[in-house]
N, C-alpha and C positions, 0 to 999 in steps of 0.2 A: 943427234937429238937427245934431249934429256927431259926428265919429268920433274915437276916441282908441285908441291901442294901449297896453294896460296888462298887464304881465307876459306878453307874447306873445299876448295875446288882443285881438281887435278888438272894441271896445265902441261901441255907439251910445248917445248921451246926448241926452236931450230934456228940456225943461221944459214940463210940462203942468199948468195950473192952479196954477202957483207951486210945484209939487213936482218935485224933481229925480228922474228915473227912470233906471235903468241896465238895459240889455238886452245880454246876451252873445250874440254871433252863434252860431247853432246849429252843430253838427258838420257837416262836409261831407256833403251829401246833399240831400234834398228841399228843406229850408228855405233852403239857400244859393243857390237858383236865382232865385226871384222870388216876389213876393207874388201869390197867386192873385187874379185879378180877380173881385170879388164880384158884379159885374153880368154875368158871362159867361152866355150864353144857357143853358148847361147847369147853372148854379148858381143865379143869381137869389137871393142870400142874403137881401136885404132884402124881396123881394116874394113869394117862394114861401111857401105855407102851411107852418106848423110843427105838429108833434105831439110836443112835448117834455113832460117831467114838469110844468112850470109851465103850459103851454098846456092840458094835460089837467085839472090842478087848477082852473084858472080856469073852464073849462067846467063842472066839477062844482059850483063855487061859484055860478055863475050859475043852474044848474039846481036849486039847493037840495039837492044830493046830498052836500055837504060844507060845513064851516064852519071858520073859524079863530077860536080863542079868544085873547083879549088879556089879558095880565097886566101890572101896573104896573112890574115890574122888568125883564122881558125882552121886553115887547111881544108880537109874534106868534111869537117864535122857537120856543118849546117846541111850540106847536101846528103850526107849519110843518114842523118836523123829524118830527113824528109822521105828518103827511100824506104826506111824501116818503119815509117809512121810512128816515130817516137816524139811525143810532145816536148818542146823546149821547157815547158812548165814543170817537167819532172826533174829538173836539175837539183841535185844535192851535192854538197861540197864536203870532201873529206881531206883533212890536213895531216893525219897521221901517216907515217912512212910505212904503209902496209901494201905497197905495190912494187912491182919490179922496176918501176921508174922512180923509186924512192928518192934518189939524189935531187930530183927536180921538184919534190913535194915538200912543202913547209907551211906553217900557219899563214904566211903572206902569199903563197902560191899553191893553194889546195888543188887537188884533183877533182874534176867535175864528173859526175855520173848522170846519165840519162837513161830512162828505161821505159819499156812497156811490158806486157805480160810474157813476151817471148824473147826479148833482146835487151841487153845492157851495153852501153857504150861509155868508155872511160876516156877523158880528155885531160891532158896535162899541158900547162903552158910551156912552150918551147920543147915539148916532148917530140921524140922522133916518130912515134906511132900513136894511133888510136887503139885502145884496148877493147875487145869485144867478147862477150859471153852470151851465147844464144842457145835457145832450147830446140834441139832436134826431137821430133815427136817420138822417135824410137830409141835414139842413142843418148838422150839426156843432154847435159850442158857441153857445148863444144866451144873452144876458145880460139880466137883469131887475133891478129893484128893487121893494121893497114898503115903502110908508110905514109908519113905526113910530108913527103916531098912531091911536088907536082910531077905527074906522069901521064903519058899519052894513054896508057892502059892500066889504071889502078888495079892492084891485085891483093887479095886477102890471103894471108899466110896462117895456116892452122898451127896452133901453139900448144901441143900436148905437154910441153915442159911446164905449163902453168899448173899441172896437177901436183907438182911438188908442194904447193900450198892449197890447192883447190880440190884435193881428195883426202879427207880425213874424217875422224869421228864427228867433227863439227858439221860436215856436209853429209852425214849419214853413210859414209863409206863409199860414196859415188862421186864422180866429178860434179862439182856444184859451186854455187856462189853463196856467200854469207855476209852478214853485217857484223863487223867486229867493233866492240866498244873497248877502248884502251885508255890508259892514263898517259897523255902525251907531255913531253917536255917542251921547252921553248922552240926547239927545232922540229917538233913533230915526231920525235922518236918515242916509241912506247917505253914507259918506265916499268920494266918487268916485275920489279919487286912489289909493285902496287896492284898487280893482277889485271883482270879484264874479263869481258863477257862476249859470248856469241848471243845476239839478241833477235827476238821475234815478238809476236803479239803476246806471248806469255811472260815476257820480261817486265819487271817493274820499271817505271820510267826512270827511276834513280840509277838504274844500271845502263841506261841507253846513251849512245851517241858520244861517248868519249873519243876525241879526235875528229869529230865532225862539227861543222857549223850548222846552226839551227835557227831558222827564222820562224816566228809564229808565237802564238799564245798558249801557255800551259798553266796559267794561274800560279798557285803556290806549289804545284807539283815540280819537284826538282828533277833535273836530268844532268848528264855529264857533258853536254855540248858546250861549245864556245869557250872552254876553259883549258888552261895549261898549267903545269907545275913549273914554277920559276926556278926552284933550286931542288933538283932531284935528290941531292945528297941529304937534304935536311927535311923536306916536306914529306909527310906520311899520308897525304890524301890530296885529292884534286880540289882546288879552291872554288867549289861551287857556291854561288851566291845569287842574290836577286839580280845582280849585274850581268849574269851570264844566261839568263832566260828571259822570255817575253820580249825578244828583240825583233824589231821591224826592219832593221838595217844592219849590215855587216861592214859598213864603210870604215869603221874604226879598226877593223882587223886586216882588211885587204882592199885592193883596187877592184871593186865589183864590176867596173866597166871593162875589165879584161875577160869577162865571161859573158855568155849569151844572155843571162838574166842576173839580177842582183840577189836572187833568192837561194836559200837552201831549206826548202819548205818542210815544216814539221809533219804535215800530212803525207807528203811524198815519202819522207823517211819512214813513217809507220807502214805505208803501203809496200815499200821496197822490202822492209824486214819481213812482213808476212809472206810476201811472194817468194823470197829466196828459199825459205825452208819448205814452203809448199812445193816449189819446183823440185827440191832435193828429195822430198818424200815421194812425189810422183815417179821420179826416176827410179828410186830405190825399190818401191813396191812393184813397179813394172819389171825391173830386172830380177827381183826376187822370184816373181812368178815365172818368168822365162827360164831361170836356172832350175827352179823346182820342177817344172814340167819336163825339161830336158832330162834331168836325172830320173824323174818318175818314169818316163817312157823307156829309158835305158834299162832300168831295173825290171820293168814289166817284160821287156823283150828278152832279157837274160833268163827270166823265169818261165818264159813261154806263155805269158798271160797277155790279154788284150793290151796293145801298146799304149793306148791313150786313156785307159782306165785310171782314175785318180785315186791314188793310195791315201790312206788315212793320214800318214805323216806329211804328205804333200799338201793335203787340204788344210791341215793345221798350220803349216808354214805360211801358206798364202793368207789364211784367215788372220793370223797374227799381224802380218804386214798391213792388211786392209784395215784392221782395227785401229792401228796407229794413224793411218791416213784419215780415217773417219773422225777420230778425236780432234785432229788438227783442223780438219775442214769445218767442223762445227764449233771451233773456238773453245774447246774444253780447256780450262786452265787459263783463260785470257786474263791478263792483268786489268783490273778495274780502274777506270778513270774517276777521279774524285772531283775534277773540275773540267769545264769544256776545253777542247783543243780547237785552235783556229790557225790556219796557215796564212801566208802572206801573198801567195801567187794564185794563179787561176787553176792550179793543179786539180783541186777537189772538184771544181765545176767541170773541167774537161774530162776527168776520169769518170765521173758519173754519167756524162753524156755518152760515153762509149759503151754503156751497159745495154744488154738485151733486156727488154721489158716485157712483162706479161700483160694480160688483157686489162689489168687494173693499173698499169703504169708503174709497177714495182720492178726493181732490179737489185741483184746481189751486189752491185757496185755503189749503192747509195750509202753514204756515211751517216753515222750517228754522232760520234765525237763528243758526247756528253758523259755517258757512263761506260761506253764501249766503243770499239772502232767502227763497226758497220751496223746499220740499222737492222739488217736481217742477218743473224749470225750463221752464215754459211759462206764459205770462200767462193768468190767469183771465179777462182781458178778451175772449178769443175767444168767450166765452159771452154777452157783453153784447149788448143790443139793437142798439147802433150797429154792432158787427161783423157781426151776422147780417143787417143791412140793407144791407151792402155790395153793389155790383153783382155779378151772377152771374159776370161775366168776371173779377172780382177774386177772388171766393171759389174759383172753379174752379182758378185758377192757384195761389192760396195753399195750398189743400188738397193739390194735386199736389206742390208744392215741400216742404210740411211732411212729407208722406208719404215723399218721397225722403230727406229728412234723417233721419227717424226710422228708416229702413231702413239707415242707415249712410253716406249720402251727404252732400253739402253742402260738403265741403272744409274748409279751415282755420278759417273763421269759426264752425264748429260743433264744433271739436275739443274744446271744454270739456265736451261731452256724452258721458258714458260709455255703453257698450252697454246697461247696466241702466236708465239714465235714459231713453234713447230708447225702450226697450220699455215702461217705465212710462208715459211720456207718451202713446205711441201707444195703449195700452190705456185710459187715462183719457179721452182725447179721443174714442175710439171708443165708450166706454161712457157718455158724458155729452152727446154732440152728435147731434142728429137730422138734420142737413142734410149729412152727409158723403156723398161719392160711394161707390158700391157697392164699389169695389176696397179700401176701408178694411176691409171685413169678410171679405175672402177672402185667406187666406195662401197 
């Protein structure tokens, strides 16, 4: 591995399995400090039991309580999506060679990704396996593959080797998933000399979706999707133009009939971006707290003090992690939209339908897509199983800090929130969350 600075950004470059990969260093914060030791006594990533969506499905398969149906065109894909309750409308297509199945991926044969809040499934035409990244409530992101050959007893294989690319500063030092925007050539290979980005809701649209197909409307707002560099030796930028945005069809790029849907929906892409870094933050903050308390208790024991008494340094360490999670949750630093965004599939409608609503019919899954991503600027992921499984010391601090911000505090990092938005979010969270401290319900 070596480091290069491109466009003012520190880039880590590595060659894994003959494929050149690019990882942008994460913003200053949790991911910039160190890679979390996976064998830490408080973590034991490889050894501790898991209870993620794939582990649960595998147990059901063994018990005869579920089955996966195979079809000749898509293998186990359709059946697996049904079992994991992943909507087909979530499909997004990536044609950059940023997967271990890279030889099979190109602009005419992109990889398809499907996702919900706990699972992501990757499908490659003629690929030997389905790729899976799922969220374990305690152990974070776990990676699996499923062979795409017909079998009497389909079996998922855990693939910790995926951490070669999926644990880095860009995933906040923990096993995780990310959306990478690169400058692809005509074969889908990232052109390293032209740089790239790790994107989420804070990224300007002009930095997003290089190496991805994008269907939907973004108006005059440029993005990097649907474009390739024809001559990597001579071109010094991606040829972004009006012809590579506001597309309703991808038929001129690929055979869309070879995929479950013809879409690579812009709203689905934005949702996936937000969710990936939120997942990584949830994992990192939970692990940070577990390691901090493990070490805290060991110090107390060695000093003959009450073992579970929280030391000042421990409280500071946990608070700093929670602060970063809170900022992301409330969309601090979100890139503003200057024109409306509109997708081409049913993704937005189906996604909103899955939201838990308060007494006034409001949900954190409702989109805005005119000036910002969501109507109510608070991540729907605070209702996820992974968030609700965070250590109590994290949730206690998070809810207290969230309450303070929604009552008008928090300082400049939350100045983007209006009084009305703070009130709306406070009411929705109180009306849809069962684990809140009692002070949330007393004004």
